[in-house]
PAZAPA-4460 file (N, C-alpha, C; in steps of 0.05 Angstrom, whole numbers, plus 32768, in hexadecimal, padded with zeros to 4 digits):
% residues 105
    n_x    n_y    n_z   ca_x   ca_y   ca_z    c_x    c_y    c_z   seq   type   mol
   7F7F   7F92   7FCD   7F8E   7FAA   7FD4   7FAB   7FA3   7FD4     1      M     A
   7FBB   7FB3   7FC8   7FD8   7FAF   7FC6   7FE7   7FC7   7FD0     2      N     A
   7FFE   7FC1   7FDC   8010   7FD7   7FE5   8021   7FDF   7FCD     3      V     A
   8020   7FF9   7FC6   8030   8003   7FB0   804C   8009   7FB9     4      L     A
   804E   8016   7FD1   8068   801C   7FDC   8065   8021   7FFA     5      E     A
   807B   801F   8008   807B   8025   8024   8096   8030   802C     6      Y     A
   8096   803F   8042   80AF   8048   804D   80AE   8046   806B     7      S     A
   80C5   8040   8077   80C8   803E   8094   80E2   804A   809C     8      L     A
   80E1   805E   80AD   80F9   8069   80B9   80FF   8059   80D2     9      N     A
   8114   8049   80D1   811A   8036   80E7   8123   8045   8100    10      R     A
   812C   805E   80FD   8135   806D   8114   811D   8079   8123    11      T     A
   810B   8087   8114   80F5   8095   8121   80DC   8083   8123    12      S     A
   80DA   806E   8112   80C2   805D   8112   80AC   8068   8100    13      G     A
   80B0   807F   80F4   809C   808A   80E1   8099   8078   80C9    14      D     A
   8080   8073   80C1   807B   8063   80A9   8066   806E   8098    15      F     A
   8066   8066   807F   8052   806E   806B   804D   8056   8059    16      S     A
   8033   8050   8053   802B   803B   8041   8019   8047   802C    17      V     A
   8020   8043   8013   800F   804C   7FFD   8002   8033   7FF0    18      N     A
   7FE7   8033   7FF0   7FD8   801D   7FE5   7FCE   8024   7FC9    19      L     A
   7FC5   800F   7FBA   7FBC   8015   7F9F   7F9F   801E   7F9E    20      D     A
   7F93   8023   7FB5   7F78   802D   7FB6   7F6E   802E   7FD3    21      G     A
   7F57   8039   7FD8   7F4C   8039   7FF2   7F37   8023   7FF3    22      S     A
   7F2F   801A   800B   7F1B   8005   800D   7F0C   8007   8027    23      C     A
   7EF5   7FF9   8028   7EE5   7FF7   8040   7EE6   7FDA   8049    24      K     A
   7EE8   7FD6   8063   7EE7   7FBB   806E   7ED5   7FBB   8087    25      I     A
   7ECD   7FA3   808F   7EBE   7FA0   80A8   7ED0   7F94   80BD    26      T     A
   7ED3   7FA2   80D3   7EE5   7F99   80E8   7ED6   7F86   80FB    27      L     A
   7EE3   7F6F   8101   7ED6   7F5D   8115   7EDB   7F67   8131    28      P     A
   7ECD   7F60   8145   7EB6   7F4F   8144   7E9C   7F5F   8143    29      P     A
   7E9D   7F79   8145   7E85   7F8A   8147   7E7B   7F94   812D    30      D     A
   7E88   7F8C   8117   7E80   7F94   80FC   7E80   7FB2   80F7    31      N     A
   7E94   7FBF   8102   7E98   7FDC   80FC   7EA3   7FDF   80E0    32      Y     A
   7E98   7FF2   80D1   7EA2   7FF8   80B6   7EBB   8009   80BA    33      L     A
   7ED0   8002   80AB   7EE9   8012   80AC   7EF2   8017   808F    34      A     A
   7F01   802C   808C   7F0D   8033   8072   7F2B   8037   8074    35      T     A
   7F39   802E   805F   7F55   8033   805C   7F58   8048   8046    36      Y     A
   7F68   805C   804B   7F6E   806F   8036   7F84   8064   8025    37      S     A
   7F8A   8071   800E   7F9F   8068   7FFD   7FBA   806C   800A    38      K     A
   7FBC   807E   801E   7FD5   8082   802C   7FD0   8080   804A    39      K     A
   7FE1   806F   8057   7FDF   806B   8074   7FFA   8072   8080    40      I     A
   7FFA   8083   8094   8013   808B   80A1   8011   8087   80BF    41      T     A
   8027   8086   80CC   8028   8083   80E9   8044   8081   80F3    42      G     A
   8046   8078   810D   8060   8075   811A   8060   805B   8129    43      K     A
   8074   804A   8124   8077   8031   8133   8087   8036   814C    44      L     A
   807B   8030   8163   808A   8031   817C   8085   8015   8189    45      V     A
   8094   800E   819D   8092   7FF3   81A8   8076   7FEC   81B0    46      E     A
   806B   7FD7   81A3   8050   7FCD   81AA   8039   7FDF   81A0    47      G     A
   803F   7FF3   818F   802A   8006   8188   802F   8012   816D    48      K     A
   8019   8019   815F   8019   802A   8148   800D   8045   8151    49      I     A
   801C   805A   8150   8013   8074   815A   8010   8087   8142    50      A     A
   8003   809E   8148   8000   80B3   8134   7FF5   80A8   8119    51      K     A
   7FE3   8095   811B   7FD8   8088   8104   7FC5   809A   80F4    52      L     A
   7FC8   809B   80DA   7FB6   80AA   80C9   7FB0   8099   80B1    53      E     A
   7F97   809A   80A8   7F8F   808C   8090   7F7C   8075   8094    54      G     A
   7F74   8070   80AD   7F61   805B   80B3   7F4A   8067   80C4    55      I     A
   7F31   8064   80BA   7F1A   806F   80C9   7F06   8058   80CE    56      R     A
   7EF6   805C   80E2   7EE1   8049   80E9   7EC7   8058   80EE    57      V     A
   7EB1   804B   80E5   7E96   8057   80E8   7E8A   804C   8102    58      W     A
   7E85   805D   8115   7E79   8055   812F   7E69   806D   813A    59      A     A
   7E52   8066   8146   7E41   807A   8152   7E3A   8091   813E    60      F     A
   7E34   8088   8125   7E2A   809A   8110   7E3E   80AF   8107    61      F     A
   7E58   80A8   8109   7E6D   80BB   8102   7E86   80AC   80FA    62      K     A
   7E96   80B7   80E8   7EB0   80AD   80E1   7EC4   80B6   80F5    63      W     A
   7ED4   80A4   8100   7EE9   80AA   8113   7F04   80A0   8108    64      W     A
   7F19   80AF   810C   7F34   80A7   8104   7F40   8095   811A    65      S     A
   7F4A   807E   8111   7F59   806D   8124   7F75   8079   8126    66      I     A
   7F7D   8083   813D   7F95   8092   8141   7FAC   8081   814B    67      T     A
   7FA6   8068   8155   7FBB   8057   815F   7FB1   803B   8163    68      G     A
   7FC3   8028   8162   7FBD   800C   8168   7FD3   8001   817A    69      I     A
   7FCC   7FF5   8190   7FE1   7FE9   81A1   7FDA   7FCD   81A9    70      R     A
   7FEE   7FBE   81B0   7FEB   7FA2   81B8   7FED   7FA0   81D6    71      S     A
   7FD9   7F93   81E2   7FDB   7F8E   81FF   7FD3   7F70   8203    72      T     A
   7FE7   7F60   8209   7FE2   7F43   820C   7FD7   7F37   81F2    73      G     A
   7FC0   7F2B   81F4   7FB3   7F1E   81DD   7F9F   7F31   81D0    74      D     A
   7FA0   7F4B   81D6   7F8D   7F5E   81CB   7F9A   7F74   81BB    75      N     A
   7F8A   7F7F   81A9   7F92   7F97   819B   7F80   7FAE   81A5    76      L     A
   7F8C   7FC4   81AB   7F7C   7FDB   81B5   7F7E   7FF1   819F    77      V     A
   7F66   7FF8   8196   7F63   800D   8181   7F5E   8027   818F    78      F     A
   7F6D   803C   8187   7F69   8056   8193   7F5C   8068   817F    79      E     A
   7F47   8075   8188   7F38   8088   8178   7F37   80A2   8189    80      V     A
   7F4A   80B3   8185   7F4D   80CA   8196   7F52   80C1   81B2    81      G     A
   7F42   80C9   81C5   7F45   80C1   81E1   7F36   80A8   81E9    82      G     A
   7F28   809C   81D5   7F18   8084   81DB   7F27   806C   81D0    83      I     A
   7F24   8055   81DF   7F31   803D   81D6   7F1D   8026   81D5    84      T     A
   7F23   8013   81C4   7F12   7FFB   81C1   7F25   7FE3   81BF    85      A     A
   7F21   7FCF   81D0   7F33   7FB8   81D2   7F25   7F9F   81C6    86      K     A
   7F34   7F91   81B5   7F2A   7F78   81A8   7F3F   7F63   81A8    87      Y     A
   7F37   7F49   81AA   7F4B   7F34   81A9   7F59   7F34   818E    88      P     A
   7F74   7F32   818F   7F84   7F34   8176   7F7D   7F1D   8163    89      S     A
   7F73   7F07   816E   7F6B   7EF0   815C   7F55   7EF8   8148    90      K     A
   7F46   7F0D   814F   7F31   7F16   813C   7F3D   7F21   8122    91      N     A
   7F57   7F27   8122   7F64   7F33   810B   7F78   7F20   80FE    92      F     A
   7F76   7F06   8105   7F88   7EF2   80F8   7F83   7EF1   80DA    93      D     A
   7F6A   7EF4   80D1   7F63   7EF4   80B5   7F5F   7F11   80AC    94      D     A
   7F6B   7F18   8095   7F69   7F33   808B   7F4E   7F37   807D    95      I     A
   7F3D   7F4A   8087   7F23   7F4E   807A   7F27   7F58   805D    96      P     A
   7F16   7F4E   804B   7F17   7F56   802F   7F0A   7F72   802C    97      A     A
   7F14   7F80   8018   7F07   7F9A   8011   7EEB   7F95   8007    98      C     A
   7ED8   7FA5   8012   7EBD   7FA3   8009   7EB7   7FB7   7FF3    99      E     A
   7EC3   7FCD   7FF4   7EC0   7FE2   7FE0   7EDC   7FED   7FDB   100      G     A
   7EE5   7FEB   7FC3   7F01   7FF2   7FBD   7F00   8009   7FA9   101      R     A
   7F11   801D   7FAD   7F13   8033   7F9B   7F2F   8034   7F90   102      H     A
   7F32   802E   7F77   7F4C   802D   7F6A   7F58   8049   7F67   103      S     A
   7F72   804A   7F65   7F7F   8063   7F60   7F7F   806B   7F43   104      S     A
   7F76   8059   7F32   7F76   805F   7F15   7F5B   8068   7F0C   105      S     A
***
């Protein structure tokens, strides 16, 4: 997976990343299936990615949008609507490879 282009408004923190395709990955440590869309958007605020769009996770027999990610100590907290899940940040030291990739061409 490659980044085709990105933009970041340094004043507002709004960002956009365009990828060369979408993909599926398995998130550690619980082996949740997640997908990245070809376009990911959000807002960078101190210690957090807010208003995140373009990343979904399969849990409890349903696709859920990850709406935010924040750092607390040695953990990353993933926000899915009003629900959160906390994992050690060391679980994400290695970037998971795409299992199923859908090219834009």
